[in-house]
Structures are given as structure tokens and as C-alpha cells.
C-alpha positions in Angstrom: 0.1 1.9 -14.9 -2.5 3.7 -16.8 -5.3 1.9 -15.0 -3.7 2.4 -11.6 -3.6 6.2 -12.2 -7.2 6.1 -13.4 -8.3 4.1 -10.4 -6.6 6.7 -8.0 -8.3 9.5 -9.8 -11.7 7.9 -9.5 -11.1 7.2 -5.8 -10.2 10.8 -5.3 -13.3 11.9 -7.1 -15.4 9.6 -4.9 -13.8 11.0 -1.7 -14.7 14.5 -2.9 -18.3 13.4 -3.3 -18.3 11.9 0.2 -17.1 15.2 1.6 -19.8 17.1 -0.3 -22.5 14.7 0.8 -21.5 14.9 4.4 -21.4 18.6 4.3 -24.8 18.9 2.5 -26.4 16.6 5.1 -25.1 18.4 8.1 -22.5 15.8 9.1 -19.5 18.1 8.9 -18.5 17.2 12.5 -18.4 13.4 11.9 -15.1 11.5 12.4 -15.4 10.0 8.9 -15.6 13.5 7.5 -12.4 14.4 9.3 -10.6 11.3 8.0 -11.6 11.9 4.4 -10.6 15.6 4.7 -7.2 14.6 6.1 -6.5 12.4 3.1 -7.8 14.9 0.5 -6.4 18.1 1.9 -3.7 17.5 4.4 -1.4 14.8 3.0 0.6 16.9 0.6 3.9 15.1 1.4 2.4 11.7 0.9 0.8 12.7 -2.4 4.2 14.2 -3.6 6.0 10.9 -2.7 3.3 8.8 -4.4 3.4 10.9 -7.5 7.2 10.5 -7.5 6.8 6.7 -7.3 4.3 6.7 -10.1 6.6 8.8 -12.3 9.6 6.6 -11.5 7.5 3.5 -12.4 6.4 5.0 -15.6 10.0 5.8 -16.6 11.0 2.2 -15.9 8.1 0.9 -17.9 9.1 3.1 -20.9 12.5 1.5 -20.9 10.9 -2.0 -21.4 8.3 -1.2 -23.9 8.3 -3.0 -27.2 6.2 -3.0 -30.4 3.7 -5.9 -30.2 3.1 -5.7 -34.0 6.7 -6.8 -34.9 
């Protein structure tokens, strides 16, 4: 789960860089810019649900953790 969260964070950071690149190169009106903006800034409900699933999965994993050094 740790790596899944890290991957999602890195993907988010990459999308932010895409937005900045497009804006800096006068491509603010491109369809791809709109698509990236929609995911980054207009998907609050989806982000909230995704975070809930991650939290739920983490709680399940905690129940099944064990000490490898035993």
C-alpha cells in the first residue's frame, strides 16, 4: 500500500508539471490541458472516495500484519 500511495503522489506531481508546462508554453486552450485540469482540480468527490478506499485498505492490512522476525 505504501508504494501505491507513493505512485499516486508521483503521478499527481507529474500532472501538475504538465499543467505548468502547457501554461508556460501558451497551450492553455488545448484539450489535454482541460483533461489534466479536470483530474487535478475538479474531481473532489472521486478523490474523497479514493482516499476512503485507501484508508479502508490500510486498516485491513493492519489487522493482518505480523512480525517477520519471530
